[in-house]
C-alpha positions as CSV (number, residue, x, y, z in Angstrom):
1,M,125.7,5.1,79.8
2,Y,122.9,3.8,82.0
3,V,122.6,0.2,81.9
4,V,119.2,-1.4,82.6
5,F,118.7,-5.3,82.5
6,L,115.0,-5.9,81.4
7,T,113.8,-9.4,82.6
8,G,110.8,-11.6,83.1
9,G,109.5,-15.0,82.1
10,L,107.4,-16.4,79.1
11,A,105.1,-14.1,77.4
12,S,106.0,-11.5,80.2
13,G,105.9,-8.5,77.7
14,K,109.7,-7.9,77.8
15,S,109.8,-7.2,74.0
16,T,107.0,-4.6,74.1
17,V,108.4,-2.6,76.8
18,A,111.9,-2.8,75.3
19,G,110.2,-1.5,71.9
20,W,108.5,1.4,74.0
21,L,111.9,2.3,75.4
22,A,113.5,1.9,72.0
23,E,111.0,4.6,70.5
24,K,112.3,7.2,73.5
25,G,115.9,6.7,72.0
26,A,117.2,3.8,74.4
27,T,119.7,1.5,72.8
28,V,117.9,-2.1,73.2
29,L,120.0,-5.4,73.3
30,D,118.4,-8.7,72.9
31,L,120.2,-11.5,74.3
32,D,117.7,-14.2,73.1
33,Q,118.5,-12.8,69.5
34,M,122.2,-12.8,70.3
35,A,121.7,-16.5,71.4
36,K,120.1,-17.4,68.2
37,E,122.9,-15.8,66.3
38,E,125.5,-17.5,68.2
39,Q,123.7,-20.9,67.7
40,E,124.4,-20.8,64.0
41,S,128.0,-20.5,64.7
42,E,130.0,-23.9,63.7
43,S,131.2,-24.4,67.2
44,V,127.9,-24.0,69.0
45,L,126.0,-26.2,66.3
46,A,128.5,-28.8,66.7
47,E,128.1,-28.8,70.5
48,L,124.1,-28.6,70.2
49,A,124.4,-31.6,67.9
50,Q,126.4,-33.9,70.1
51,A,124.3,-32.9,73.3
52,F,120.6,-33.2,71.6
53,G,121.2,-35.4,68.4
54,E,122.5,-34.8,65.0
55,D,119.0,-34.5,63.5
56,I,118.4,-30.9,65.0
57,I,120.3,-30.0,62.2
58,D,118.6,-30.3,58.7
59,D,120.2,-31.2,55.3
60,S,121.0,-27.6,54.6
61,G,122.8,-27.2,57.8
62,Q,120.2,-25.0,59.7
63,L,119.2,-25.5,63.2
64,N,115.7,-27.1,63.8
65,R,114.8,-24.8,66.5
66,R,111.6,-26.4,67.2
67,L,113.0,-29.8,67.6
68,L,115.9,-28.4,69.7
69,A,113.2,-26.8,72.1
70,E,111.3,-30.0,72.5
71,R,114.4,-31.7,73.5
72,A,115.9,-28.9,75.6
73,F,113.0,-28.0,77.7
74,C,111.8,-31.3,78.4
75,S,113.9,-31.8,81.9
76,P,116.0,-29.6,83.9
77,E,119.0,-31.4,83.2
78,N,118.5,-30.9,79.5
79,T,117.7,-27.3,80.0
80,D,120.9,-26.8,82.1
81,R,122.8,-28.6,79.1
82,L,121.3,-26.0,76.7
83,N,122.3,-23.1,78.7
84,A,125.8,-24.3,79.3
85,I,126.6,-24.4,75.5
86,C,124.5,-21.2,74.5
87,W,125.3,-18.8,77.1
88,P,129.0,-18.6,77.6
89,P,129.5,-17.0,74.2
90,V,126.5,-14.7,74.7
91,I,127.8,-13.3,77.9
92,K,131.2,-12.6,76.8
93,R,129.7,-10.7,73.7
94,L,127.6,-8.6,76.1
95,S,130.4,-8.0,78.5
96,D,132.6,-6.9,75.7
97,Y,130.1,-4.7,74.3
98,L,129.1,-2.9,77.7
99,L,132.6,-2.6,78.8
100,G,133.7,-0.7,75.6
101,S,136.3,-3.6,74.5
102,T,134.8,-3.7,71.0
103,C,134.5,-1.4,68.1
104,Q,131.0,0.0,69.4
105,P,131.5,3.1,71.4
106,L,128.6,4.3,73.6
107,E,127.9,7.7,74.0
108,H,128.0,9.2,77.7
109,G,124.5,9.7,78.9
110,E,122.9,6.6,76.6
111,M,120.4,4.3,78.2
112,V,121.1,0.7,77.0
113,V,118.2,-1.6,77.8
114,V,119.3,-5.4,77.8
115,Q,116.5,-7.9,77.5
116,I,117.6,-10.9,79.3
117,P,115.2,-13.7,80.5
118,L,117.6,-15.7,82.4
119,L,118.9,-13.1,84.6
120,V,118.5,-15.0,87.9
121,E,120.3,-18.1,86.3
122,V,123.3,-15.7,85.4
123,P,124.0,-13.6,88.4
124,E,127.7,-12.9,87.2
125,L,126.0,-10.3,84.9
126,L,124.6,-8.2,87.7
127,P,127.2,-6.0,88.3
128,L,127.2,-4.8,84.5
129,A,123.7,-3.1,85.3
130,Q,122.6,0.0,87.1
131,E,119.2,-1.0,87.5
132,V,117.4,-4.5,87.1
133,V,113.6,-4.2,86.0
134,T,111.4,-7.2,85.8
135,I,107.9,-7.7,84.5
136,S,105.5,-10.1,86.6
137,L,102.0,-11.5,86.0
138,P,100.3,-14.7,86.9
139,N,101.3,-18.0,85.3
140,E,97.7,-18.4,83.7
141,L,98.1,-15.1,81.9
142,R,101.5,-16.2,80.6
143,L,100.2,-19.5,79.1
144,S,97.2,-17.9,77.3
145,R,99.3,-15.2,75.9
146,A,102.0,-17.6,74.8
147,I,99.5,-19.7,73.3
148,Q,97.8,-16.9,71.5
149,R,100.9,-15.8,69.9
150,G,101.4,-19.3,68.2
151,M,103.3,-21.5,70.8
152,S,101.8,-25.0,71.4
153,Q,100.4,-25.5,75.1
154,Q,102.6,-28.4,75.7
155,D,105.8,-26.1,74.7
156,A,104.5,-23.3,76.6
157,E,104.0,-25.3,80.0
158,Q,107.5,-27.0,79.4
159,R,109.0,-23.8,79.1
160,L,107.2,-22.2,82.0
161,A,108.1,-25.4,84.3
162,R,111.8,-24.5,83.6
163,Q,111.8,-21.1,84.4
164,V,112.3,-19.4,88.0
165,S,109.1,-17.8,89.6
166,D,108.3,-14.1,89.6
167,I,109.3,-14.0,93.2
168,E,112.8,-15.2,92.3
169,R,113.1,-12.4,89.8
170,E,111.6,-9.7,92.1
171,K,114.5,-10.6,94.8
172,I,117.2,-9.2,92.1
173,A,115.0,-6.2,90.8
174,H,115.1,-2.6,91.8
175,T,111.7,-1.9,89.7
176,V,108.9,-4.5,89.1
177,F,106.1,-3.8,86.6
178,D,102.7,-5.6,86.8
179,N,101.9,-6.7,83.6
180,S,98.4,-8.4,84.7
181,E,96.0,-5.8,83.7
182,D,95.5,-4.1,80.2
183,I,98.4,-2.9,77.8
184,E,97.7,0.8,78.5
185,Q,98.3,0.2,82.1
186,L,101.9,-1.2,81.6
187,R,102.5,1.6,78.9
188,Q,101.8,4.2,81.8
189,L,104.0,2.3,84.4
190,V,106.7,2.3,81.7
191,D,106.4,6.0,81.0
192,N,106.5,7.1,84.7
193,W,109.4,5.0,85.2
194,Y,111.4,6.7,82.1
195,E,110.4,10.1,83.3
196,Q,111.4,9.6,86.7
197,R,114.9,8.5,85.2
198,I,115.3,11.7,83.4
199,T,114.2,13.9,86.2
200,G,116.8,12.2,88.4
201,R,119.5,12.6,85.6
202,L,120.3,9.0,85.6
203,F,121.4,9.2,82.2
């Protein structure tokens, strides 16, 4: 299999690009979704409540994600605390999947695309990938796009402030997609990249 880590900051277009690659036949793993699933586990919920307050869990036992986000992204220390709780089980789950130690065999030649926004922050994952792809665009565009999809300006600004810059992501990337123009230009960049992988028989 050919493992690609797809990274990028807030509202960069990761999900859009991953969706296009899924249409081409790639298997897509979303680490944000994995993290949400792990946050529902009893042990992680207990740690989150201890770190960020019992009231982040409602009367039905469900996690109030908006309240958690408000508290987790208000300072670098709180963001680090959130990542320290949520990411270890996600990293183990991904490692098990890619290394074939679960009952989910991957056929030879398959492309696996892993969406992972915090790749710079978890460099121990880098050896699992054959290629790192990042999506870059100016911060003002990130903010406007995040707000357009329903995020408050305060929440978007706090999240963006806690993330590393595109420059830092580009340092670890083999390929950079520029998403500062229209969606069709990005689609063309992705199509060309995919065709080159096929031509090069990387998977």
